[in-house]
N, C-alpha and C positions, 0 to 999 in steps of 0.2 A: 424401326420402332415407331409406332404412330405417336404424333404430337397431339397436344390437347384439342379435343373435338375434331379428330379425324378417324376416318373408317380404317378398320385393319382386319384382314381376312383370319377368321378363326373358324375351326370345324366345331361348331355348336349348334345345338337344335335351334336357337333363335336366328343365328347367322343364315340358317338354310330356310327360314320362312320367306314367303313372298314379300316384296317390298310394300306392297299395298297393305297387306296384313299387318305388318309393323307400324305403318303409318296410321292405320286406323286405331290401333290399341294406343298408340303414343297420344294421337289427338284426343281420344276419349279421356285418358288419364290426366292429360294436360289441362283440358277444360274443366273437368270435375275439381282438380287441384286448385284452379283458379277461382272457381265459384265457392267452394265449401269455406267455411269459417269455424266449424267445429271441429276441434282437435280429434274427437272420437271417430270422425269420418276421414280426416287427413292422414291419420296414422295408417289405416289399412291401404291407402294408396301409397303411402311410403314403403310399407312391407312389400307390396306388389312391385313397386320400382326396385327396391333392393334384390327381390328374387330374380327379376328380369335382368338386372345388371350382373347378378352372380351367374345366372345362365349364359349371358353373353361374354363374360370374362372381361368385363369393363376394367380398365387398369384402375388399381387402387390410388394411383397418384392424382387421377381426376377428381377424386373426392376431397382432395385438399382445397380446391377452389370452393367447395360447399362450405368447409369450416371458415374460409376467409370471407365468404358472403355473409354468414351468420354473425362473424365479429363486426363486419361493416353495418350490418343492419341495427346494432345494439343501441346506438343513439336514438334512431328513429322509433325503435320499439319503446324506449323509455318515454319520450315525448308522447308517443301514443297512448301508453298505458296511463299517464298523468292526466290526459285529457279525456279518457273515456269514463266519465264519473256519472253522466246521466243514464239512468236505468231505462229511459225510454229508447235508448238506441238499441236495445236487445229485444228480440222478437220470441225466443224460444225458450231460454233459461228464465226460471221464475224471477220476478222483479226484486222480491225480498232476498234472493241470494245474490244476484249480480250487484246490488246496491251495498251489500256489506262492506263497510269501510275499514282499512287498516289505519290510514290517516287521511285528512283532507285539509287543505288551506284555501282561503279565499284571497286573490290577489287583485289589486286595482287593475282595471282595463281587461285583464285576462278572465276573470272569473274565478270559479271553483276548480280546483285541481286536486289530485291525490291518487291513492291507490285502492281500488275496489277488487272484488272478485271478478266482476265484468271486465275491468281493464285489463287484469291478468290473463283472462281467457283471450281477449283480443290481441294481446300482446304476444301470446305464446303462438297463436294462429299466424299472425303476421311474421314472426320469426322463422315459421316453419315452412311457409308456403313456397317460397322461392327454392329452397333446398329440395322439397319434394318434387317440384316441377322439374328441376334439374335430374333428379333420380329417374323421372319418366322419359326424358329426352336423351339422357347419355346412352342406353342401350339402342335405341334408333340410330343414332349417329355412328356409333362405333361398329354396329353390325350390318349396316345398310350400304352397299357400294353405291357411288355416286351415279355411275353409268347404269346401274340396274334401276335405280330409282327413276332416272329420266326416261329410260326405255319403257318402264311399266306405265308411267304417268301418261306418255305419249299415246298409248293405246285407247285412252278414254277421251280423245278429243279435246284435250286441254290445249289452249292456245299456245303456240311454241314460243311466243313473246314471253308468256308468264313462265315457261319452262326454263327460258334463259335466265331470267331473274331469279328463279330458284336455284339454279345452276351456280350462279355468282354469289349468292347468300350463303349456300351450302358449303362453298369452297373457300370463301374470303377469309373466315377465322383461322382453319388450319394452315392455310398459305401465310397469312400475316404472322402467326405464331412461328412458323418454320422460318421466315425470314428474320424475324427478331432474334431467334436462337443462333442463327447464322452470324448476324451482325454482332451479337454480344460475344461469341466465341472469337471473331476476328479481333474486336477491341481487347479482349483479354490477352490474347496472343501479343498484342502491343504493350501490354502492361497496364491497361486500364482498370480501374477499380473504384468502387463507390464509396466503400467503408470509411466514414467520418461522422463526427458528431455535430460538425458546424454545418448548418442548413445551408450556408452561402457555398461553402466547397461541394456540398452534395449536388446542388443545383448546377455548379459549374461542370462537375464530372459526368452530368447527365446530358449536358448539351451535345457531345459527340454522338451518343446514341439517339437523341432527339433528331438532330440533322439527318443522320443516316436513315431513320425511319421516315421522315418526311420525304426524303428522296426516293425511297422504295415505294411509298403510297402513291406517289405522283407517276411512277412507271406503271404500277398496276392499275391506276386509274386510265392510263393511256392505252394499256393493253386491253381492258375491259371495253373501252370506248371503241377500238377497233374490232374486237369480237363481235360487240353489239351490231355494227354495221354490216359486217360480213355474214354472221350466222343468225342472229334472232330476228333482225328486221329486214330481211331480204325478201325474195318473192316466193321462195320456196319453204314448206314445212320440215320440220324436224323428221328425219327418217330413223325409226329404231333400228338399231344394230342387232339387237338380240331380243328374241321372243320368249318371255318368261311366263310359264304356265302355272295357273293357281291350282294346287291340289285340294283334295277334299278337306284336309286337316285346315288349310288356310281359309277355306269358305265356312268351316264350322267356327273357327275362331273369330272371324269377322262377324258372323251372325251373333254369336254369344256376347261379343264385345259391345255391338251396336245395341241388343236388346238390354243388357244391363244399363248401358248409357241412357237410354231413353227412359227406363224406369227410373233411373237415378234423377234425371231432369225433371220427370212428372213429380216425383215425390218432393224435389226441391222448391218448384214452383207452386205446388198445392198444398204441401204439408210443412214448408219451411225446413225440410230434412238437410242438414248440413249447415244450417245457419245457427248463430248463437242469440 
């Protein structure tokens, strides 16, 4: 069973696509989701991400992280909503609409804060952007083999030092999660548990886990350092083990994705499409 943010083989349409095809689609959606602030344009990207995730059979448990992130962002959303009261901050929506107030107060040193339609639009977009970005990234990670990605990128004269950095980044999270799960399982077999309402007791019970994780991370850093000297920064280039051929469907998907991406960027920078 694949851990969080780890590739797993599945016989799906998205898994069978060329790694470069999936990389182009993911980067296009990722960039647009990061640039857009209008929920009317963010939601279609979310729908595309959900459809691709469904096609790639991304595990449902991965989406629990999205729920956790949305809960974590709530305080920042509230602060942002309360401070977005100036209608001059908005470029697309009519000023008379974004300046409609539910309530406002003027505080010393801080100035005017409150809740307006403009602030609510900003807060909703801020709350949704990171989850939508994850929806776009999840299918790529789950459906793209680490080795296939490196082999595909190596054919396009990408510096092998950069490939190694990509390899480390691509593998660091799942390996860390797997090691953490192993440590927690071992501690539980020895009777370790966290459950307590006393913060001091909770902190003390977390210490064995923290010490074990620190030792594991130090070991991983040493292994990465050794691998960097041997593989990435030696005298020879990376040699692809497997040649992956790009099919007609891959080329069509790349062309269509890039065409839509360029059009979206043109409308964004010339017509403010996607902004609020």
